C-alpha positions in Angstrom: 166.8 112.8 178.3 163.2 111.8 179.1 162.0 114.4 176.5 164.2 112.9 173.8 162.9 109.4 174.6 159.3 110.7 174.4 159.9 112.3 171.1 161.5 109.2 169.7 158.5 107.1 170.8 156.1 109.6 169.1 158.2 109.3 165.9 158.0 105.5 166.0 154.3 105.6 166.6 153.8 108.1 163.7 155.9 105.9 161.4 153.8 102.8 162.4 150.6 104.8 161.8 151.8 105.9 158.3 152.8 102.4 157.5 149.4 101.0 158.6 147.6 103.6 156.5 149.7 102.7 153.5 149.2 99.0 154.1 145.4 99.4 154.3 145.4 101.4 151.1 147.6 98.9 149.3 145.3 96.0 150.5 142.2 97.9 149.4 143.6 98.7 146.0 144.8 95.1 145.6 141.3 93.9 146.5 139.8 96.3 143.9 142.3 95.1 141.3 141.5 91.5 142.0 137.7 92.2 141.8 138.2 94.1 138.6 140.2 91.3 137.1 137.7 88.7 138.1 134.9 90.8 136.5 136.9 91.3 133.2 137.7 87.6 133.2 134.0 86.7 133.6 133.0 89.2 130.9 135.7 87.8 128.5 134.5 84.3 129.3 130.9 85.3 128.5 132.0 87.1 125.3 133.9 83.9 124.2 130.6 82.0 124.7 128.9 84.5 122.4 131.5 84.0 119.7 131.2 80.2 120.2 127.4 80.4 119.9 127.7 82.4 116.7 129.9 79.7 115.2 127.2 77.1 116.2 124.6 79.2 114.5 126.6 79.3 111.3 126.9 75.5 111.4 123.1 75.1 112.0 122.2 77.5 109.1 124.6 75.6 106.8 123.0 72.3 107.7 119.6 73.8 107.1 120.7 75.1 103.6 122.3 71.7 102.8 119.0 69.9 103.8 116.7 72.1 101.7 118.1 74.9 99.4 114.7 75.9 98.0 112.5 76.7 101.0 112.9 78.5 104.4 109.9 78.7 106.7 109.0 79.6 110.2 108.5 76.1 111.4 112.1 75.0 110.8 114.5 74.1 113.6 116.5 77.3 113.2 113.5 79.5 114.0 113.0 78.0 117.5 114.5 79.8 120.4 116.8 77.6 122.4 118.3 77.8 125.9 121.4 75.8 126.9 122.8 75.2 130.4 126.2 76.5 131.3 128.3 76.1 134.5 127.2 78.3 136.0 124.5 80.1 133.9 122.7 79.8 130.6 123.0 80.5 126.9 120.0 81.7 125.0 120.0 81.8 121.2 117.3 83.1 118.9 117.5 83.2 115.1 115.1 85.3 113.1 114.7 85.7 109.3 115.5 89.3 108.5 113.8 88.8 105.1 110.5 88.3 106.9 110.5 92.0 107.7 109.9 95.2 105.7 113.2 96.2 104.1 113.7 99.9 104.8 116.2 100.2 102.0 113.4 99.6 99.5 112.6 103.3 100.1 116.0 104.4 99.1 116.5 106.3 95.8 117.9 103.4 93.9 114.8 101.2 94.5 112.8 100.3 91.3 109.4 100.3 93.0 110.0 102.9 95.6 106.6 104.5 95.6 104.9 101.1 96.1 107.2 100.3 99.0 106.5 103.7 100.5 102.8 102.9 100.5 103.5 99.5 102.2 105.6 101.2 104.9 102.8 103.6 105.5 100.4 100.7 105.9 102.8 99.0 108.3 103.0 102.2 110.4 99.3 102.4 110.4 98.9 98.8 111.4 101.2 99.4 114.4 99.4 102.5 115.5 102.3 104.8 114.6 102.4 108.1 112.9 102.2 107.4 109.1 104.1 110.7 108.5 107.3 108.7 109.3 107.0 107.1 105.9 107.4 110.5 104.2 110.1 111.4 106.7 112.2 108.3 105.9 111.5 108.8 102.1 113.0 112.3 102.2 115.8 111.2 104.6 117.1 108.8 102.0 116.8 111.3 99.0 119.2 114.2 98.7 116.8 116.0 96.4 114.6 116.6 99.4 117.2 119.0 100.9 116.5 118.1 104.5 119.8 119.3 105.8 118.7 122.8 107.0 116.1 121.3 109.3 118.4 118.7 110.9 121.4 121.0 111.1 119.2 123.4 113.1 118.7 120.7 115.8 120.7 120.3 119.0 123.1 118.7 118.4 123.1 119.3 114.6 123.5 116.6 112.1 122.9 115.9 108.4 120.3 113.7 106.7 121.8 110.4 105.5 120.8 110.6 101.8 121.5 106.9 101.5 120.2 103.5 102.6 120.5 102.3 106.2 122.8 99.7 107.7 121.0 99.2 111.0 117.3 99.9 111.9 118.4 102.0 114.9 119.2 104.8 112.4 115.4 105.4 112.4 115.7 107.2 115.7 117.6 110.0 113.8 114.3 110.9 112.1 112.6 114.0 113.4 109.9 112.9 115.9 110.6 109.2 115.9 111.5 108.5 119.6 112.6 105.3 121.3 109.1 104.2 122.2 108.0 104.3 118.5 111.2 102.6 117.5 110.7 99.7 119.9 107.2 99.1 118.5 108.5 99.1 115.0 112.0 97.5 115.1 110.8 93.8 115.0 109.0 94.4 111.7 111.8 96.2 109.7 115.3 95.4 108.5 118.1 97.1 106.6 119.0 94.8 103.7 120.2 95.3 100.1 117.6 97.1 97.9 116.8 94.0 95.8 116.2 91.7 98.7 112.9 89.9 98.5 110.3 89.4 101.2 110.1 85.8 102.4 106.4 85.0 102.5 107.1 81.9 104.6 108.4 83.9 107.5 106.7 87.3 107.2 104.5 88.2 110.2 100.9 89.2 109.9 101.5 93.0 110.2 104.1 92.8 107.4 101.8 90.8 105.1 98.9 93.0 105.9 101.0 96.1 104.9 101.3 94.8 101.4 98.1 96.5 100.5 95.7 98.8 102.4 92.8 96.5 101.5 94.5 93.4 102.9 93.3 93.1 106.5 95.2 91.6 109.5 92.7 88.7 109.6 93.5 88.0 105.9 97.2 88.1 106.7 96.7 85.6 109.5 94.8 83.4 107.1 97.8 83.5 104.8 100.0 82.4 107.6 97.7 79.5 108.4 97.8 78.5 104.7 101.6 78.1 105.0 101.0 75.1 107.1 104.0 73.2 108.7 106.2 73.3 105.6 105.6 76.7 104.2 104.7 77.6 100.6 106.8 75.5 98.1 106.8 78.4 95.6 105.6 82.0 95.2 102.9 80.6 92.8 101.3 78.8 95.8 101.1 82.2 97.6 99.9 83.9 94.4 96.9 81.5 94.1 95.5 82.2 97.6 92.0 83.7 97.7 93.2 86.4 100.0 96.0 87.3 97.6 94.4 86.9 94.2 92.6 90.3 94.2 96.0 92.0 94.3 97.8 89.7 91.8 95.2 88.9 89.1 95.7 90.5 85.7 93.6 93.5 84.8 93.4 95.8 81.9 95.6 98.8 82.2 92.7 101.1 81.9 91.1 99.8 85.1 94.3 99.7 87.1 94.5 101.8 90.2 96.7 104.9 90.3 99.2 103.1 92.5 99.5 100.3 89.9 100.7 102.7 87.2 103.2 104.5 89.4 106.3 105.5 87.5 108.7 103.6 89.7 106.5 100.6 90.5 107.3 97.2 88.8 104.6 95.9 86.4 104.5 92.4 85.0 103.2 91.7 81.5 101.0 88.7 80.7 102.3 85.5 79.3 101.0 86.4 75.8 103.3 89.4 75.7 100.6 92.0 75.5 101.2 95.4 77.1 97.6 96.1 78.1 97.7 93.7 81.1 99.5 94.2 84.4 99.6 92.8 88.0 99.1 94.9 91.0 101.9 93.1 92.8 105.2 92.2 91.3 106.1 88.5 91.9 109.8 89.5 91.9 109.3 91.2 95.2 108.6 87.8 96.9 110.4 84.6 97.7 110.1 81.4 99.7 113.8 81.3 100.8 116.1 83.5 102.7 119.7 84.7 102.8 119.8 87.1 105.7 119.4 85.9 109.3 119.6 87.9 112.5 120.8 86.1 115.6 120.5 87.3 119.2 122.7 85.6 121.8 122.5 86.2 125.5 125.0 84.6 127.9 124.5 84.7 131.6 127.4 83.6 133.9 126.5 84.2 137.5 125.8 87.9 137.6 127.7 88.6 134.4 125.9 89.1 131.1 127.2 89.2 127.5 125.0 89.6 124.5 125.4 89.8 120.7 123.1 90.8 117.9 124.6 89.4 114.7 123.4 89.7 111.0 124.5 86.7 108.9 124.4 86.5 105.1 124.0 82.9 103.8 124.7 82.6 100.1 121.9 80.6 98.6 124.2 79.3 95.8 127.1 78.0 97.9 125.9 78.1 101.5 128.9 80.4 102.4 128.4 82.5 105.5 129.4 86.1 106.0 128.8 88.2 109.2 127.6 91.6 108.1 127.5 93.3 111.6 127.8 92.5 115.3 126.3 94.6 118.1 127.3 93.8 121.7 125.3 96.6 123.2 121.8 95.2 123.2 120.4 93.4 126.3 117.3 91.8 124.6 116.5 90.8 121.1 113.7 92.2 118.9 110.2 91.1 119.9 107.1 91.7 117.8 104.8 94.3 119.5 101.3 93.4 120.7 99.1 95.1 118.1 95.8 93.5 119.3 94.7 96.7 120.8 95.9 98.9 118.0 93.2 100.9 116.2 94.0 101.3 112.5 92.5 103.6 110.0 93.1 101.7 106.8 
């Protein structure tokens, strides 16, 4: 009888132990679920702030267009980085003119002045202290006649060359030899825009301007930026008339033009008299003083939760209509120009 009572007591204690273990496990899982839900809620809240900030950016860009449809420059309100308080946390918004960068798609096969743009990309690489061979690499990457597939398919993992223009600058890291360090140095100076997109001379940085010609120094480019003043150039003609620019834009006889001027796929301009024996080294059609493509970086911090968005917006210059071309929620910081003060160039 005593043995049966002892066995019953052991069974009761065992049941209570099992119940206790199950209860602890349930409480622990419930706690994890609550924490996970709170984290997802915070992230969704931060993402909602990003979407709201994008809407605010669109409104700001429309107001800018409505105020002045003819000129966009780097001293305007939209080009100033802003930080706004949240409860708790902050929202940081930075808008950059994508047309102030070198357009990588100007190297694609359909570009009318492809050889000239290749020289400019080479100059930019040189200015940033990067391997100028990347210009040839990208040139071939976009052209199926180069037959690059064998080399890239031999890599691990294998992949094929694009043979077309880019949609995002991060595609550069697919090029053989171009690593993340080189990309980070380059990314703030390049964009992937439609082939015919013009360079906005009112927002272009000194390295991008200097890359227009191997004989245009960085100090000349900085002088051009100073000449823009607080309101930017009112027209391309104002830029064309600068002493730093005139050597590359003045009309010369075709016989004395440099070899790059007579490149088969570069764009030449005839004189106003209609004669065919005069040309300009630069094509005025490559430049503009207004923009349609704006890249926005938004960073939302709510406590220890962070949500970001890199967004490319197209603003139609005729109607002011906005279209979002891409959104990237993976970046943690926006593009920042590299410090090239210590870069040694061999132009």
